[in-house]
C-alpha positions, 0 to 999 in steps of 0.5 A, a space after each residue: 751882392 744878392 747873397 749878402 743882401 738877402 742875409 742882411 735883409 732877413 732880419 727885418 722882412 720875410 725870406 722871399 721879400 729879402 730875396 726880391 729886394 736883394 735881387 733888385 739891388 744886385 742888378 742894375 738900372 738901365 735908366 740910371 746908366 743912360 742918365 749917367 752917360 748923358 751927365 758925362 757927355 755934358 761934362 766932356 768925360 769920355 767913356 767906351 761903348 763897351 760899358 753898355 755890354 757891361 750893363 747887359 751882362 750885369 742884369 741877369 745874374 741877380 735874377 738867377 740868384 733870387 730864383 735859387 734863393 726862393 726855390 731853396 726856401 720853398 723846398 721844405 713846403 713844396 712837393 719835390 721837383 727837379 731843379 735841374 736847369 733846362 728841366 720843365 718841372 714846375 716849382 710849386 708855390 705855397 698857397 697856389 693850386 697845384 700846377 700854378 707854379 712856374 717851371 725853372 725853364 720858364 723862370 730862366 727864360 724870362 730872366 734872359 729874354 726880358 724885353 729891356 734886356 733884349 732891347 739892349 742886346 739887340 741894339 748892340 747887335 745892330 750897332 755891331 752890324 751897321 757900324 758908323 753908317 748905322 750910327 749916322 742914320 739913327 743920329 736924329 733919334 738917338 742924339 737929337 731927340 734922346 734927351 727930350 725923350 729921357 726927360 719925359 721918361 724920368 717924369 713918368 718914373 717919378 710918377 710911378 715912384 710916387 704911387 708905390 712909395 705909400 707901400 713903405 709906410 709902417 715898414 722897418 726904418 732899416 729898409 729905408 736905411 738899406 735903400 740909402 746905404 746899400 747902394 753906397 756899399 755896392 758902389 764901394 765894391 765897384 770902386 775896388 775895381 777902380 784899382 784894376 781900372 788903373 792897371 787896365 788904363 780905363 778912362 775916368 768915364 768908364 770908372 764912373 759908369 762902373 760905380 754907377 752900375 754898382 750903386 744902381 738898383 733895377 726898377 724895370 727889368 728885375 721887378 717885372 721878372 720878380 712878379 712871376 718868379 717870386 709871387 710871395 714877395 711884396 712888389 711895394 717893397 722892392 719896387 718902392 725902395 728901388 724907384 722911390 728912394 734909390 733911383 732919385 738919390 742916384 740921379 741927384 747925388 750919386 752920379 755927380 759923386 761917383 763921377 768925381 771919385 772916378 775922375 780923382 782916381 783915374 784922371 
């Protein structure tokens, strides 16, 4: 998804902006996933806890792809650097003083241990270690209080989207079209996996979450990393599109639609 998206977006924005937007839409949104899980709970559609592992695994690859694309674009303008994984060589950023670039090691480090991702991985590790006893202890927090906390968090996300939406003024209308149609195309690719889900005997809830993950765009983890990994890109673009356009569309229309499709195919 990031590789194809970046090539499409370069028709309207710079290469760095294209890589950043494509990475944002090639990753996943934990908040959208959690909202979808609550939606399924409310309608009695069962899903497996392993889908949280899918969420964590689908987050980092898009960031790595964006770093690779951005590094390739910088190479003609920057001093030669060693781009081997694990090397400490700095990636020079045009317009910044020498030594101001980030090392490949640091970029990958930020990609894999971002706070949101660590919370996901850490939560799964704690759940695996504590089992049903740990679930019972945490039930007042993860069950009784969770929906209220989610409501306040979504309100805060909406305020943040409103602040950043103004940065999209004067931009090509094709970007707004991408923010609306891109997730549908991505969900369609994820929908192809529903055929395999039928063979694997997955539940309609699992299929719905798979499509939601495909259609979502990161609005927390990836934008936070991109600010450091691709400083040449405009945050108002990748953050404004994902949070101001795609996120509310998924919450209002996407989740019910993908759930209906999954129920029709897998139910």
